[in-house]
C-alpha positions as CSV (number, residue, x, y, z in Angstrom):
1,M,-14.4,0.4,-16.5
2,L,-11.9,1.6,-19.1
3,S,-10.1,-1.2,-21.0
4,A,-6.3,-1.1,-21.7
5,G,-7.0,-0.5,-25.3
6,A,-8.6,2.9,-24.5
7,A,-5.7,4.2,-22.5
8,L,-5.5,7.9,-22.6
9,P,-2.3,10.1,-22.2
10,A,-2.4,12.9,-19.7
11,L,-2.0,16.4,-21.0
12,G,0.9,18.7,-20.4
13,Q,4.3,18.1,-18.7
14,P,3.5,16.4,-15.4
15,V,7.0,16.2,-13.9
16,E,8.1,18.9,-11.5
17,K,11.9,18.6,-11.1
18,L,13.4,19.9,-7.9
19,D,16.8,18.3,-8.2
20,P,19.0,17.2,-11.1
21,A,19.1,13.6,-9.7
22,L,15.5,13.2,-10.9
23,D,16.6,12.9,-14.5
24,R,18.0,9.5,-13.8
25,L,14.7,8.3,-12.4
26,V,12.0,9.5,-14.8
27,S,11.7,11.5,-18.0
28,A,10.6,15.0,-17.9
29,D,8.0,14.3,-20.6
30,V,6.8,11.0,-19.2
31,K,3.5,9.9,-20.6
32,I,0.8,9.0,-18.0
33,E,-1.8,6.5,-19.2
34,K,-5.2,5.8,-17.7
35,I,-5.7,2.1,-17.9
36,A,-8.9,1.7,-15.9
37,S,-11.6,4.0,-14.5
38,G,-15.1,4.3,-13.2
39,F,-14.4,3.1,-9.7
40,D,-16.3,4.0,-6.6
41,K,-14.5,7.1,-5.0
42,W,-11.3,5.5,-3.8
43,T,-8.9,2.8,-5.1
44,E,-6.0,1.5,-3.1
45,G,-3.5,-1.2,-2.3
46,P,-2.1,-2.2,-5.8
47,V,0.3,-5.1,-6.3
48,W,1.8,-6.7,-9.4
49,S,1.2,-10.5,-9.2
50,H,3.8,-13.1,-10.2
51,A,1.2,-14.1,-12.9
52,G,1.6,-10.7,-14.6
53,S,-1.6,-9.0,-13.4
54,L,-2.4,-5.9,-11.3
55,L,-4.6,-6.3,-8.3
56,F,-6.0,-3.4,-6.4
57,A,-8.7,-2.5,-3.9
58,E,-11.9,-0.6,-4.6
59,I,-12.5,0.1,-0.9
60,P,-16.0,1.7,-0.9
61,A,-17.3,-1.1,-3.1
62,N,-15.7,-3.8,-0.9
63,N,-13.9,-5.3,-4.0
64,I,-10.5,-6.5,-5.0
65,V,-10.2,-5.8,-8.7
66,I,-7.9,-7.5,-11.2
67,W,-6.5,-6.0,-14.4
68,Q,-4.4,-7.8,-17.0
69,P,-2.7,-6.2,-20.1
70,G,-5.1,-6.2,-23.0
71,Q,-8.2,-6.9,-20.9
72,T,-10.8,-4.9,-19.0
73,A,-10.5,-4.6,-15.2
74,H,-13.1,-6.7,-13.4
75,V,-14.0,-7.7,-9.8
76,F,-11.7,-10.5,-8.5
77,I,-13.0,-10.8,-4.9
78,H,-16.2,-9.5,-3.2
79,P,-16.4,-9.0,-0.4
80,S,-12.8,-8.3,0.2
81,G,-13.2,-6.7,3.6
82,Y,-16.3,-6.5,5.8
83,E,-18.3,-9.7,5.7
84,G,-21.2,-9.0,8.0
85,S,-24.9,-9.4,7.0
86,A,-25.9,-5.9,8.2
87,P,-24.9,-2.9,6.1
88,F,-21.5,-1.5,7.0
89,K,-21.8,1.8,9.0
90,G,-18.7,3.4,7.8
91,P,-17.3,4.7,4.4
92,E,-14.6,2.1,3.9
93,P,-16.0,-1.5,4.0
94,G,-13.3,-3.1,1.8
95,S,-9.8,-4.4,2.1
96,N,-6.8,-2.1,1.7
97,G,-3.1,-2.7,1.0
98,M,-1.8,-5.9,-0.7
99,T,1.5,-7.6,-1.3
100,V,2.8,-11.0,-2.4
101,D,5.3,-13.3,-0.7
102,S,8.1,-15.1,-2.5
103,Q,5.8,-17.9,-3.5
104,G,3.5,-15.4,-5.2
105,R,0.7,-15.7,-2.6
106,L,-1.5,-12.6,-2.3
107,T,-1.5,-11.2,1.2
108,V,-4.1,-8.6,2.1
109,A,-4.6,-6.0,4.8
110,G,-8.2,-6.7,5.6
111,H,-9.1,-3.2,6.7
112,A,-12.8,-3.5,7.6
113,R,-12.3,-7.2,8.0
114,R,-9.9,-6.3,10.9
115,N,-7.3,-8.9,10.1
116,V,-4.4,-9.8,7.7
117,W,-5.1,-12.7,5.4
118,R,-3.4,-14.7,2.7
119,L,-4.9,-16.3,-0.4
120,E,-3.1,-19.6,-1.0
121,T,-3.7,-19.6,-4.7
122,L,-4.5,-16.8,-7.2
123,D,-8.1,-18.0,-7.3
124,P,-10.9,-15.8,-5.9
125,K,-12.4,-19.0,-4.3
126,G,-9.0,-20.3,-3.0
127,Q,-8.2,-21.1,0.5
128,I,-7.7,-18.2,2.9
129,T,-5.3,-18.2,5.8
130,V,-5.6,-15.6,8.5
131,L,-2.2,-14.4,9.6
132,A,-3.2,-11.9,12.3
133,D,-6.4,-10.8,13.9
134,S,-5.7,-9.7,17.4
135,Y,-3.0,-8.5,19.7
136,E,-2.9,-9.4,23.4
137,G,-6.5,-10.5,23.2
138,K,-7.8,-7.4,21.6
139,R,-9.0,-7.1,17.9
140,L,-6.9,-5.3,15.5
141,S,-8.4,-2.0,14.3
142,S,-8.1,-2.1,10.5
143,P,-4.8,-3.3,9.0
144,N,-3.9,-0.8,6.3
145,D,-0.8,-1.7,4.4
146,L,1.9,-4.3,4.6
147,V,5.3,-5.5,3.4
148,Y,7.3,-8.7,3.6
149,K,10.9,-8.9,4.7
150,S,13.1,-11.5,3.0
151,D,13.2,-13.7,6.1
152,G,9.4,-14.3,5.7
153,S,8.2,-11.9,8.4
154,L,5.4,-9.6,7.6
155,Y,5.2,-5.9,8.7
156,F,1.9,-4.0,8.7
157,T,0.3,-0.8,9.9
158,D,-3.0,-0.6,11.8
159,P,-4.8,2.8,11.9
160,P,-8.6,3.0,12.4
161,Y,-9.6,4.0,8.9
162,G,-11.6,0.8,8.4
163,L,-13.7,1.3,11.5
164,P,-17.2,2.9,11.1
165,T,-16.2,6.3,12.4
166,Q,-12.5,6.1,11.6
167,S,-11.9,7.6,15.0
168,D,-9.7,6.7,18.0
169,K,-13.0,6.9,20.0
170,D,-14.9,4.5,17.8
171,P,-16.9,2.1,20.0
172,E,-15.5,-0.9,18.1
173,K,-11.9,0.1,18.6
174,Q,-10.3,-2.2,21.2
175,L,-6.6,-1.3,21.0
176,T,-5.5,2.1,22.4
177,V,-2.6,2.4,20.0
178,N,-2.5,2.7,16.2
179,G,0.5,0.4,15.8
180,V,3.0,-1.0,13.4
181,Y,3.3,-4.7,13.8
182,R,5.6,-7.6,12.8
183,I,4.4,-11.2,12.3
184,D,7.4,-13.5,12.8
185,G,7.5,-16.3,10.3
186,A,4.3,-15.2,8.5
187,K,5.4,-16.9,5.2
188,Q,6.0,-20.1,7.0
189,Q,2.5,-20.3,8.5
190,K,0.8,-23.4,7.2
191,P,-2.2,-23.0,4.9
192,G,-5.4,-22.9,6.9
193,A,-3.6,-22.8,10.2
194,P,-5.0,-20.2,12.8
195,P,-2.8,-17.2,13.6
196,D,-0.1,-17.8,16.2
197,H,-0.7,-14.7,18.4
198,A,2.7,-15.2,20.1
199,H,4.3,-14.4,16.8
200,L,2.7,-10.9,16.6
201,K,5.0,-8.1,17.9
202,L,4.1,-4.5,18.4
203,L,7.0,-2.4,17.0
204,I,5.8,1.2,16.9
205,K,3.0,2.6,19.1
206,D,3.5,6.4,19.1
207,L,2.2,7.4,15.6
208,P,-1.3,8.8,15.2
209,R,-2.0,7.4,11.8
210,P,0.7,4.9,10.5
211,N,-0.2,4.1,6.9
212,G,2.1,3.2,4.0
213,I,5.1,0.9,4.7
214,A,8.2,-0.2,2.8
215,F,11.8,-1.4,3.2
216,S,15.0,0.0,1.8
217,P,16.7,-2.3,-0.7
218,D,19.1,-3.7,1.9
219,E,16.2,-3.9,4.5
220,K,18.2,-1.9,7.0
221,V,15.6,0.9,7.0
222,L,11.8,0.7,7.4
223,Y,9.8,3.6,6.0
224,I,6.4,4.6,7.4
225,S,4.0,7.3,6.1
226,D,1.9,9.0,8.7
227,S,-1.3,10.3,7.1
228,Q,-2.2,12.6,10.0
229,K,1.2,14.2,10.5
230,N,1.7,14.4,6.7
231,Q,5.2,13.0,7.1
232,W,7.4,10.1,6.0
233,L,9.5,8.6,8.7
234,R,12.4,6.2,8.7
235,Y,13.4,3.5,11.3
236,T,16.6,1.5,11.7
237,V,15.8,-2.3,11.4
238,Q,17.6,-4.4,14.1
239,P,18.9,-8.0,13.5
240,D,16.0,-9.4,15.5
241,G,13.5,-7.6,13.2
242,S,12.6,-4.8,15.7
243,V,13.0,-1.1,14.8
244,T,14.7,1.8,16.6
245,D,15.8,5.3,16.1
246,G,12.7,6.7,14.4
247,K,13.4,9.9,12.5
248,L,11.7,12.3,10.1
249,L,12.5,11.6,6.5
250,F,10.4,14.4,5.0
251,D,7.5,16.6,6.0
252,A,4.8,17.2,3.3
253,N,2.9,19.9,5.2
254,G,2.7,22.9,3.0
255,G,2.6,20.9,-0.2
256,K,0.1,22.0,-2.8
257,G,-2.6,19.8,-4.2
258,L,-4.9,17.0,-3.1
259,G,-3.6,14.1,-1.1
260,G,-0.8,13.4,1.3
261,P,1.5,10.7,2.5
262,D,-0.3,7.4,2.1
263,G,1.0,4.5,0.0
264,I,4.8,4.2,-0.5
265,K,7.2,2.1,-2.6
266,V,11.0,2.1,-3.1
267,D,13.1,1.8,-6.2
268,K,16.3,-0.3,-6.4
269,E,18.5,2.8,-5.8
270,G,16.7,3.4,-2.5
271,N,14.5,6.4,-3.4
272,L,11.0,6.5,-1.9
273,W,8.1,7.0,-4.2
274,G,4.9,7.9,-2.4
275,S,1.5,9.5,-2.7
276,G,1.7,13.2,-1.6
277,P,0.0,16.5,-2.3
278,G,-0.7,16.8,-6.0
279,G,0.6,13.4,-7.1
280,V,3.6,11.1,-6.6
281,W,6.5,12.5,-4.6
282,I,10.0,11.1,-5.1
283,I,12.4,11.4,-2.1
284,S,16.0,10.4,-1.8
285,P,17.2,8.1,1.0
286,Q,18.8,11.2,2.5
287,G,15.4,12.9,2.7
288,K,15.7,15.2,-0.2
289,H,12.5,15.9,-2.3
290,L,13.8,15.3,-5.8
291,G,10.5,16.0,-7.6
292,T,6.8,15.3,-8.0
293,I,4.8,13.6,-10.8
294,H,1.6,15.5,-10.9
295,M,-1.4,13.2,-11.4
296,P,-4.9,13.9,-12.7
297,E,-6.6,12.5,-9.5
298,R,-5.8,12.2,-5.9
299,V,-3.3,9.4,-5.4
300,G,-3.8,6.6,-2.9
301,N,-1.0,4.1,-3.5
302,L,1.3,2.7,-6.2
303,A,3.2,-0.4,-7.2
304,W,6.0,-1.4,-9.5
305,G,5.0,-3.8,-12.3
306,D,5.7,-5.4,-15.7
307,Q,8.5,-7.9,-16.3
308,D,11.3,-5.3,-16.0
309,G,9.9,-3.6,-13.0
310,K,10.1,-0.2,-14.6
311,T,6.4,0.5,-14.9
312,L,4.8,2.4,-12.0
313,Y,1.1,1.7,-11.5
314,V,-0.7,4.4,-9.6
315,V,-4.2,4.0,-8.1
316,A,-6.1,7.2,-7.5
317,S,-9.7,8.3,-6.7
318,T,-11.6,6.6,-9.5
319,S,-8.9,5.5,-11.9
320,V,-5.7,3.6,-12.3
321,F,-2.8,5.1,-14.2
322,R,0.6,3.8,-15.3
323,L,3.9,5.4,-16.4
324,R,7.3,4.2,-17.4
325,T,10.4,5.1,-15.3
326,K,14.1,4.9,-15.9
327,V,14.8,3.0,-12.7
328,E,13.7,-0.4,-11.6
329,G,11.4,-0.7,-8.6
330,L,11.5,-3.1,-5.8
331,K,8.7,-5.6,-6.5
332,P,7.5,-7.9,-3.7
């Protein structure tokens, strides 16, 4: 794994500007640094912790990895997803997306573990609290990504990518939908308490592969990326936490380069930054593609970090990159 001291700048001019508004968000000559590399095929789910470290998932290796400025990335938790004694039969045994609540507690989309869990302290051997594991008596498929709302509720997506065949016909798949869910009062669940299944609500059930998830700064809009449709969608958030009026924000079909809509984050001006064909796509709240930051590898997800929230950390196939932006991001 590459240490921070060996960070390497990417070559060339990576920013493709499609609208003048992009100039306020990122420099045309932004430098892309590789801060860690050598991972197994696919990194995902980054989050900047309140302690000033970056955590991300190395899914094929079933690891959560931690990186701190000036140090070398190393395994933080193993196994992070699948815990069975028999070898996992699919390509993605690990955990996936991560976030933190207002208390700084790491919250994890368990993916092949088929649940959503919270680490009560930033200690790899700390107490784990399971926040959700089933809906109406049926096991979740493979929670993929997640985001907290300021009221302490937790929203997450549940496609089948963490199942052995990653298919809707997988023999282990119990739910017929690939849903988007809300856990009422997730932050308030007591450490070690079992999940209250009555608090789990199915919000969206008509998307083939819901994946990345994020709120607008005022929490009036919920964004979802669908990795099968290659689209980003927006929903109106109601006072009771439900969502309505699903609409297309932007369609990435036809985009050039590896990758597609997967992980997404939002800046404080409301722009969506997400993995897309060729790199990181930046889309305005009105659904205008402002530009693309072309990355050296296929992008999986991204997170805002550092004290000022203006560093974008990007996890890709085998490496983790960072770049500085002009706009502050929404950190969990």
